[in-house]
C-alpha positions in Angstrom: 15.7 94.6 17.0 15.9 94.8 20.8 13.4 92.0 21.0 15.4 89.9 18.6 18.6 90.4 20.6 17.0 89.2 24.0 15.6 86.1 22.3 19.0 85.1 21.0 20.5 85.4 24.4 17.7 83.4 26.1 18.1 80.3 23.5 21.8 80.0 23.8 21.8 78.0 27.0 19.0 75.8 25.8 21.1 75.0 22.6 24.2 74.2 24.7 22.2 72.0 27.0 20.7 70.0 24.2 24.3 69.5 22.6 25.7 68.3 26.0 22.7 66.1 26.7 23.0 64.4 23.2 26.8 63.9 23.6 26.2 62.5 27.1 23.5 60.0 25.8 25.8 58.8 23.0 28.7 58.2 25.3 26.5 56.4 27.8 25.0 54.2 25.1 28.4 53.4 23.8 29.7 52.2 27.3 26.4 50.4 27.8 26.7 48.5 24.6 30.3 47.6 25.4 29.4 46.2 28.7 26.6 44.0 27.4 27.5 40.4 26.1 27.0 39.8 22.3 24.4 37.1 23.0 22.1 39.7 24.3 21.9 41.4 20.9 21.4 37.9 19.1 18.0 37.6 21.1 16.8 41.0 19.9 15.2 41.5 16.5 13.2 44.1 14.7 10.0 42.2 15.3 10.4 42.4 19.1 11.3 46.1 19.1 9.0 47.3 16.5 6.4 44.9 15.1 5.0 45.6 11.7 1.3 45.2 11.3 0.3 43.9 8.0 -3.5 44.2 8.2 -4.1 42.8 4.8 -2.5 39.5 5.9 -4.7 39.2 9.0 -7.9 40.3 7.1 -7.3 37.6 4.6 -6.3 34.8 7.2 -9.1 35.8 9.5 -11.6 37.1 7.1 -14.6 36.0 9.1 -13.6 38.0 12.3 -14.5 41.4 13.4 -12.2 44.3 13.5 -12.1 44.2 17.1 -11.3 40.4 17.1 -8.4 41.1 14.8 -7.0 43.8 17.1 -7.2 41.3 20.0 -5.3 38.6 18.1 -2.7 41.1 17.0 -2.3 42.4 20.7 -1.8 38.7 21.7 1.0 38.3 19.2 3.0 41.4 19.9 2.7 40.7 23.7 3.8 37.2 23.4 7.5 36.8 24.2 7.5 33.4 22.3 6.9 35.3 19.2 10.6 35.4 18.5 11.1 32.8 15.7 14.6 31.9 17.0 13.1 30.5 20.1 10.1 28.7 18.5 11.8 26.8 15.7 12.7 23.2 16.3 15.3 21.1 14.5 16.3 17.6 16.0 18.9 16.2 13.7 18.6 12.7 15.3 14.9 12.5 14.5 14.0 10.2 11.5 14.4 11.8 8.0 11.5 14.4 7.4 10.6 14.5 11.2 13.4 17.0 12.3 11.1 19.8 12.9 9.1 17.8 15.6 10.1 17.7 19.2 11.7 14.3 19.9 9.2 13.4 22.6 6.2 13.3 20.1 8.0 11.3 17.3 7.0 7.6 16.9 9.3 6.1 14.3 8.0 2.6 14.6 4.6 1.2 14.4 3.0 -2.3 14.9 0.4 -4.7 13.4 -1.7 -5.0 16.8 -5.5 -5.2 16.3 -6.9 -2.4 18.4 -10.4 -2.0 19.8 -11.6 1.4 18.5 -14.5 1.5 21.1 -12.6 1.2 24.6 -10.1 3.6 26.1 -6.5 3.3 25.0 -5.5 2.3 28.7 -8.1 -0.7 28.4 -6.9 -1.9 25.0 -4.4 -4.8 24.3 -4.5 -6.8 27.5 -1.8 -8.9 25.7 0.6 -7.7 23.0 1.6 -10.5 20.6 5.3 -11.2 20.6 5.7 -13.1 17.3 4.4 -12.6 13.8 3.2 -15.4 11.5 2.6 -14.8 7.8 1.4 -17.1 5.0 1.0 -16.2 1.3 -2.1 -18.3 0.5 -4.7 -19.2 -2.1 -8.1 -20.5 -1.3 -7.3 -23.8 -2.8 -5.1 -24.8 0.2 -7.5 -23.2 2.9 -7.8 -26.5 4.8 -4.1 -26.9 4.9 -3.7 -23.4 6.3 -6.5 -23.8 8.8 -4.6 -26.7 10.2 -1.4 -24.8 10.2 -2.8 -21.6 11.9 -4.3 -23.5 14.7 -0.9 -24.6 15.6 -0.1 -20.9 16.2 -3.3 -20.2 18.0 -1.5 -18.7 21.1 -2.3 -15.0 21.9 1.6 -14.6 21.3 1.1 -14.5 17.6 -0.3 -12.0 15.2 -1.4 -13.9 12.2 -1.2 -12.1 8.7 -2.3 -13.6 5.4 -1.3 -12.4 2.1 -3.8 -13.6 -0.6 -2.6 -13.9 -4.2 -5.8 -15.2 -5.5 -7.9 -12.1 -4.4 -10.2 -14.2 -2.2 -10.5 -13.1 1.3 -14.1 -13.1 2.5 -14.4 -16.9 2.1 -11.8 -17.3 4.9 -14.4 -16.0 7.5 -15.6 -19.5 7.8 -12.5 -19.9 10.1 -12.9 -18.2 13.5 -9.2 -17.4 13.6 -9.4 -15.7 10.3 -11.8 -13.0 11.7 -8.8 -11.9 14.1 -6.2 -12.2 11.3 -4.8 -9.4 9.0 -5.6 -10.0 5.3 -3.9 -8.3 2.5 -4.7 -9.1 -1.1 -3.0 -8.2 -4.5 -3.6 -10.7 -7.2 -0.7 -13.0 -8.3 2.0 -11.6 -6.0 4.6 -13.6 -4.2 5.4 -13.7 -0.6 8.6 -11.6 -1.1 6.7 -9.0 -3.0 4.3 -8.7 0.0 7.2 -8.9 2.5 9.1 -6.0 1.0 6.0 -3.8 0.9 4.1 -4.6 4.1 6.8 -6.0 6.5 9.0 -2.8 6.7 11.2 -3.3 9.9 9.7 -0.2 11.6 6.2 -1.9 11.1 7.1 -5.3 12.6 9.6 -3.9 15.3 7.5 -5.0 18.2 7.8 -8.7 17.2 10.7 -10.7 18.5 10.6 -13.3 15.6 8.9 -13.2 12.2 7.8 -16.3 10.4 7.5 -15.8 6.6 6.2 -19.2 5.3 4.9 -20.9 2.3 1.4 -22.4 2.4 2.4 -25.9 1.6 4.1 -26.9 4.8 2.8 -29.8 6.7 3.3 -29.1 10.5 1.5 -31.8 12.3 4.6 -32.4 14.4 5.7 -28.8 14.8 5.3 -26.9 18.1 6.0 -23.2 17.6 6.7 -22.4 21.2 9.3 -25.1 21.6 10.8 -24.0 18.2 11.3 -20.5 19.7 12.8 -21.9 22.8 15.4 -23.8 20.8 16.1 -20.8 18.6 16.8 -18.7 21.6 18.9 -21.7 23.3 21.2 -21.9 20.4 21.4 -18.2 19.5 19.9 -18.5 16.1 19.1 -15.2 14.4 18.0 -16.8 11.1 16.5 -20.3 11.1 14.1 -22.8 9.6 12.6 -26.0 10.7 14.2 -29.2 9.5 12.7 -30.9 6.5 11.4 -34.3 6.9 12.9 -37.2 4.7 9.8 -37.3 2.4 10.0 -33.5 1.8 11.0 -31.9 -1.6 14.4 -30.6 -0.8 17.5 -29.7 -2.6 20.2 -28.9 0.0 21.5 -31.3 2.7 21.8 -28.5 5.0 18.0 -28.0 5.3 17.3 -31.8 5.8 16.3 -32.9 9.2 19.1 -34.7 11.3 17.7 -37.3 13.7 20.6 -37.0 16.3 20.5 -33.3 17.2 18.1 -30.6 18.2 19.8 -28.0 16.0 22.5 -28.2 13.4 24.5 -25.3 11.8 26.8 -27.3 9.7 26.6 -30.2 7.1 28.6 -31.9 4.3 27.7 -31.3 0.7 28.6 -32.8 -2.6 32.2 -32.1 -3.7 32.9 -28.8 -4.9 29.6 -27.2 -3.6 31.1 -25.4 -0.7 34.2 -23.3 -1.1 34.6 -23.4 2.7 32.9 -25.4 5.5 31.5 -22.2 7.0 30.1 -20.9 3.7 26.7 -21.9 1.9 25.4 -24.3 1.4 27.4 -26.1 4.0 26.8 -23.5 6.7 25.2 -20.0 7.2 22.3 -21.2 5.0 18.6 -22.0 5.1 16.2 -22.1 2.3 13.3 -19.6 1.8 10.3 -21.7 2.0 10.0 -21.5 5.9 12.4 -18.8 7.2 12.2 -17.3 10.8 14.0 -14.1 11.4 14.8 -12.3 14.6 13.8 -8.7 14.7 17.5 -7.5 14.2 18.2 -10.0 11.5 14.9 -9.0 9.6 16.0 -5.4 9.6 18.9 -6.3 7.5 17.3 -8.9 5.3 14.5 -6.4 4.4 17.1 -4.1 2.8 18.5 -7.2 0.9 15.2 -8.1 -0.8 15.1 -6.5 -4.3 11.8 -4.8 -5.3 11.6 -6.4 -8.7 13.0 -9.8 -7.9 9.8 -11.1 -6.4 10.5 -14.8 -6.1 13.5 -14.4 -3.9 15.8 -17.0 -5.5 19.3 -16.5 -4.5 18.4 -14.7 -1.4 19.1 -17.8 0.7 22.8 -17.7 -0.4 23.0 -13.9 0.8 21.3 -14.2 4.3 24.6 -14.8 6.0 25.7 -11.2 5.1 23.1 -10.0 7.8 24.4 -11.8 10.9 27.9 -12.3 12.4 29.3 -14.9 12.6 26.9 -16.3 10.0 27.8 -19.9 10.6 26.8 -19.6 14.3 23.7 -17.5 13.9 22.1 -19.4 11.1 20.8 -23.0 11.6 18.2 -25.5 11.3 16.0 -26.8 14.1 15.9 -30.6 13.8 13.6 -31.5 16.7 10.9 -29.3 15.4 10.5 -30.3 11.8 7.9 -29.8 8.8 7.0 -31.5 5.6 7.5 -29.4 2.5 5.1 -30.6 -0.1 6.2 -28.2 -3.0 2.5 -27.7 -4.4 2.6 -25.4 -7.5 -0.2 -23.2 -6.4 0.6 -19.6 -7.4 2.8 -21.1 -10.2 -0.5 -22.4 -11.7 -1.8 -18.8 -12.1 0.9 -17.8 -14.3 0.1 -16.9 -18.1 0.2 -19.7 -20.6 2.1 -18.5 -23.6 4.6 -19.7 -26.2 3.7 -23.2 -25.8 4.6 -23.2 -22.0 2.4 -24.1 -19.1 1.8 -21.4 -16.4 4.1 -23.0 -13.9 6.9 -23.1 -16.4 6.7 -19.4 -17.0 6.9 -19.0 -13.2 9.8 -21.2 -13.0 11.6 -19.5 -15.9 11.3 -16.2 -14.1 12.7 -17.7 -10.8 15.8 -18.9 -12.6 16.3 -15.4 -14.3 15.9 -13.7 -10.9 18.4 -15.9 -9.3 20.9 -14.8 -12.0 20.0 -11.2 -11.8 20.4 -11.2 -7.9 23.7 -12.9 -8.1 25.0 -10.5 -10.6 23.8 -7.5 -8.6 25.4 -8.6 -5.5 28.7 -9.3 -7.2 28.8 -5.8 -8.7 27.6 -4.2 -5.5 30.4 -6.1 -3.5 33.2 -5.2 -6.0 32.0 -1.6 -6.1 32.4 -1.4 -2.4 35.7 -2.8 -2.3 37.0 -0.5 -5.1 35.7 2.5 -3.2 37.9 1.4 -0.3 41.0 1.1 -2.5 40.9 -2.7 -2.5 42.2 -4.5 -5.5 39.5 -6.7 -7.0 41.5 -8.3 -9.7 41.4 -11.6 -7.9 37.9 -11.1 -6.7 35.6 -14.0 -6.0 32.1 -13.8 -4.7 31.7 -14.1 -0.9 28.1 -15.8 -1.3 29.5 -19.2 -1.2 28.2 -22.1 -3.2 31.6 -23.2 -4.7 31.4 -23.3 -8.5 27.6 -22.4 -8.3 28.6 -18.8 -7.7 32.0 -18.8 -9.2 31.0 -16.8 -12.3 28.2 -14.5 -13.4 24.9 -16.2 -14.2 23.2 -16.2 -17.7 20.5 -13.8 -17.3 18.7 -15.4 -20.1 17.6 -18.2 -17.7 20.6 -20.8 -17.8 21.8 -21.7 -14.2 25.5 -22.8 -13.9 26.2 -26.4 -14.8 26.0 -28.7 -11.7 23.0 -27.0 -10.2 20.2 -28.1 -12.6 18.5 -29.7 -9.7 18.0 -26.4 -8.0 16.1 -25.1 -11.2 13.4 -28.0 -10.5 13.3 -27.4 -6.8 9.9 -25.6 -6.8 8.2 -26.6 -10.1 6.8 -23.2 -10.2 5.8 -22.8 -6.6 5.3 -19.1 -6.8 5.1 -18.3 -3.0 8.7 -17.9 -3.3 
């Protein structure tokens, strides 16, 4: 008993000191916490203070390593201050869709069609970068014609790209320039099918101007460099060379005028133009030999419909991509071409129902024009309605007067008064 009594008296001060120390620690911790800014706690997490060691995870991920190597990896992870996920995660909202997790400095949202030399250093590659892109949709049948045309664009300023609708590419190697060109082949496809899939604006972004031409153009009198000079001089974002008097043409707007370098307006037949500044009297070119600026093409590419491969009707809508359209779209008269309208791709159509191949292609062209017109009308009306605008008196803004005054018959009939247009290509499927 005496021993027990002495033991109790000895422990009393120890217990009291423990209580006082604990209380003092709590008070000190409280005031310390109050004095620290909230952001300090945001940087702390359980991982930094007490990392958890999931040995099974590391054994599975690094199954080929020894135990000592695993321990070294773990020591590196827990000692690395950047192990805090909140400091490692990247999210750049202004990056292209899908690339938000990448640092902006490494993102390359655009590409090019330059031909690189894989055997030299990057710093030694591409002494000259082409400024313009020339594309033809071709068949081997017109190889001599294309050879003459491409040689007109032989400057290092041009990248040449051939779309082959007849699946014949190797035969073109007989031409020296063809070995430096880009060749893409998919049987029986049109130039607008190719353009939609291989000329994305982010791919052709390095080029100031993009030529998307048919194969049946005579360009003996054409100078590409002078053409570009005039396009820049007159501020044309969408243009085409004038058509010679002996060309197959439908619209007066695209016919060459002898008295000028460039024209942007013309007079059409009565009733064909609802306004002097609307197609086909202005803001209009055809689609056999268009030339687009980089910025204009970025818009036009979105206008091209995936399934409407011949592009009919597109010419009336090009003005939607530049402003003011009657100033930014024009025809270069002093650099003109001959449009032969040779039914090349059209002859590869399928003969059925008593129709020749080119007749089947032409019928689809006509139906596509109607479908494009109807889609545009519905899209335009839908937009106006979403803005609270009354569309009860709506009329299409595509121009064309009575040509576009009502919906087209999607079974293939064009509006009366424009039958000439249905025969303009005789099945030339490049369009």
